[in-house]
Structures are given as C-alpha cells and as structure tokens.
N, C-alpha and C positions, 0 to 999 in steps of 0.2 A: 504493500500500500504506500502510495506517495504521501509525503508529509511536507507541505509547504507552509505550515503554520508559523514558522519563524521567518519567512520571507517578508520583504517589504513590498508595499504597493506604491501609491504616490500619484495616481491620476486624479487631479482635482476636478471640481465641477466644470461641466462643459461651458465654453464661451462661444457664442455665435457671432458672426459678422455677416451682415447682409451682402457684402461685396464678394464673399467667397464664391469662387466659380464652381459650377456643378459638372461633374464628369459626363453626365448624360447628354449635355449640350454639345459635346464634341465627338460623340459616337455616331458615325454615319451609317446609313442603311447598308452599305456594302461591306461593313465590318463583319467578318465571320463570327459565328458563335464561339464563345470561349471553349477551349479543349475540355474534355470530360475530366481530366486530371492534370495538375501541374505540380512540379516539385523542383524548386530552385536550390535545394539544400546541398546538392552535389555530394551527398553521402556524409557530410560533416555532422557530428553528433554533439560536440562541445563548442559553445559559442561565447563563453566568458560571462561571468556574473555581472560585470559592469557595475559593481558595487551595490547591486539591488538587493543583496542580502543584509547590507548594513545601512543603506540610505533609501529614502523614498524617491529615488531618481529614475523611475521607470520611463518617464517621458524623454529623458536623455539616453537611457539605455536602448530604447526603441530606435532612436536615430542612429546610434552606434551600430546596432545590429543591421540596420538597413545598409549602412556603408559597408559593413563586413560582407553581407550577402551579395551586394552589387559587385564589389571588387572580386569576390571569389568566382563570379560568373563572367567577368569581363577581363580578367588578368590575374595579377597576384593578390591573394587575400590580404586585406588590411584590417587589423584589429586595433582599435584605439586603446591606448593605455588607460588604466584606472585613473591616473593623474589627470589625463585629458578629459575623461568623462566627468570627474569631479569639478574640474575647472569650468566646464560648461554648465554643470548643475548650479554652480555659484553664479555664473554670469546670467543665465537665462531663467533660473527658477528662484534666485535669491538666497541660496544656501550659504551659510557662513560657518565654516568648520570650527570657528572659535565659539559658536553659540548654536550647536545643533539642536538643543532642546526647543528653541524658538524659531529656527529657520529651516529645519528639515521637514518641510511641509509639502513636498511634491511640486507638481507643475501643471500648467494648463496646456493641453496639446496645441491649440490654435496659436497661443503666444509663442511657444517653442518653435513651431514651424515658420512663423513670421520672422523670428530672429534668425533661424537657419537660412532662410531665403535671402535675407539682407546681409548677413555676416559670413556665411559659410560655416562649415563644421570641420575644423582641423584640416583645411584645404580642400574639402569636398563640398561642392556647390549644390544647392537645391534650386533648380530653375523655376519650379512652380509646384504648387499643390492644388488639387481640385478634389471636391468631395463627391464620392459615389453615394447613392442612397443606401443606407444600412440595410433596408428591407429588400433591396434588389440584389439577389444572389448573382444575377447575370452581371451587373455592374461591378460587384465585388470581385467576381472571378475574372472579369476583363482586366481590372486593375492589377491583379496578381499576375495574370498571364502576360500582359503587355509591358508592365513596368516593374516586375520583380518583387511584388509584394504590396501590402496595404498596411498603413499605420492606423491602429484602432484603439478605441477605449472600451473597456469592459466594466460593468457595474457588478462586481463579483459577489456571489453568495458565499456564505461560510462553508457550504458543502464542497466548494472547490478546493479547499485546503488539503483534502486527503484523497483526491481522485487522480488515478493514473490518466484517465481520459476525462476531460471536462464534459459532463453531461447533466441534463436536467434530472433532479431527483424527485420522482413523483411522491406526493405525500411527505415532502421534506420539511414541511412546517416552516417555522421562522428562519431556520438556518438555510433554507432554499430561497428565501426572499431576495429579490434583486437588490444589490448594494449592502446586504447584511455584513459582508466582509469589508468591501470598499472598492474604490475605483482603481483600475490598473491599465497601463498602456503596454501594448505588445506590437511587434511587427509580424504580420502574417505572411508566410512564405510559400504556401502551397495549399492545395485542396484536392478532394476527390468527391465522389457522389455522397459520401457519408459525412464529410465535415471539412475542417480547416486545420492547418498546422501553423503554429506560431513559434517564435523564439521568446522564451522568458526564463529568467533565473539561470541563464547559462546553458539551457538545453531546449530541445524541441518538445512542444506540447500540442496535443491534438484536442480539438473540441468538436462535438457533434453539431450538425446543422440546427438541431433543436436548441442547443446551448447558445449558439450564435443568436438565434432569434429571440431568446429569452433575456440575454444579458449584454449583448453588444449594442451600444447606443451612440457610437461615434466612429467615423471612418474617414481617412484622408489618403488619396492617391498621391504619391510623391514622384515627381519627375527629377530624379537625380542626374546631375550632369555627367557623372561617370557612366551611368547606365545608358543615357541617351546618346552619348558620344560613341559607344560601342555597338549599339543596336540600331538597325534601320528604323526610321519612323514607321510605325505600323500603318498599313493601308487601312483606311476607314476610320482613323482617328485624326481629327483636324488639329494637329499640334501647332501649326502656324497661327491659326485663328486663336487658339488658347493663349499663346504667347503675346499676340497682339492685344487681346482683351486684358491680359495681365498688365501690360504696359500702360493701358488706358486708365487703370484704377490704382496703379502703384503710387 
C-alpha cells in the first residue's frame, strides 16, 4: 500500500483571469483525434522529489518536471537542482527559508505560469499557456499528445494518501470528499483509455478517469520553447494565431 501521508501538497486556491486563452479556440477541424494512448515517460521511473516532501512547492515542482520530460524527449534530460527549485519557490511563491512557518504556503498555478512566461525557468522559456476544458477529455488528451503533457490542479481527498492508483472510493465518506486533503499540482505525462499518468513526489502516479472527473479542477497546456523548437507545429493546431493573440493581450 502506498503511503503519501507525509508528502506535501501546496496548490492554493484557483485564480482566474478572463484574458487566459482557451485551447479549444485553436483546435481546427482537420486536427486528428488524439491517439488512444500516449506515454512520454521514455521508461524513466525516478523523477526527483523536487523538495515536495519537505516544502509545499508542488507548483514549482510541476514546472521542473515539465522541463525534465520535454528535455528527455527532445535531447539530453535536464533535471533542475533542488537549489534551483527552491530559488524559484522563493521568487514566485514567496517562500522565505528563514521563516518557513509563515511563508511555506504553496503557490497559485496561474501566477506561477505568468512568471515563467515572463522570466523563464533556469533558461527554459515558456512561450505560452492556454487552458483546455477540464471536463473535455479530448482537449486534455490533445494537450498531452501535442505538447508533452498538461499542468493541472487536483483538489485531493484524504483517501488519496494511501492509494497505489488514485481512484474514487465509493462510500468513502468524509475522507473521499473533494479537497479533504488539499490542493496539489502535478504534471500529467500520459494517458490511456483507463486514466492518466502524472509525475508527483519523484515518481509516476496513475489516476482513473473517474478520479480525474471527481477531483481535477484546473488544467493548463504549456507551450515550452524546448518542446516547440524540436517538434513540428502540429497540423490542425493554429499556433501562429495563438501567439498573435498572446501578443495582443500581453
């Protein structure tokens, strides 16, 4: 039995911005349906804790895992050091190592992504981010298939602490209630007909489709410069229009 009870979470309440672009607006009719299954993990099993067992820095760990996965699929794998992860947790989420009691408060995904796009992350640029509909498994799967993953927020139940596979616990009572454990950010790197695979706490974790529908409440498609430079622009995705729209609102 898994035991994540000592792990940290750290995704704070969702912040919305009416200017955030929507993935569905750039998916054209000629875009093929997403493949039935995708796995970008390249057989890697260990992904680094990124300090998320000590700090509520999951919003930064999720970004670091995105860089790690993109680099593993486009060249030589890049793993950001713990010191680098902590530095960005300080810069983007307000953590102060001299006062962890009052400043280890996690982060807001939207704020983190805006900072990444403006400042870069240890030399890795984020060209843009757009939001797929959490309820649309087609848009979520397109995000993973086309752009090497999707950065999401989960409102985890207490039942998730001891599950090998995250799944909905029928008749789970208060411990199965959405958010009874807390908010968590992960980077999702694959899927099949049964569910999704994410990176969290240094390892791969699968969740069922039912779990996704019950507890996922935030999702962002990331257009990483490293990924885009190495992959041809997908036919049926209007990347040029997206970047033009982004410039108009930046």
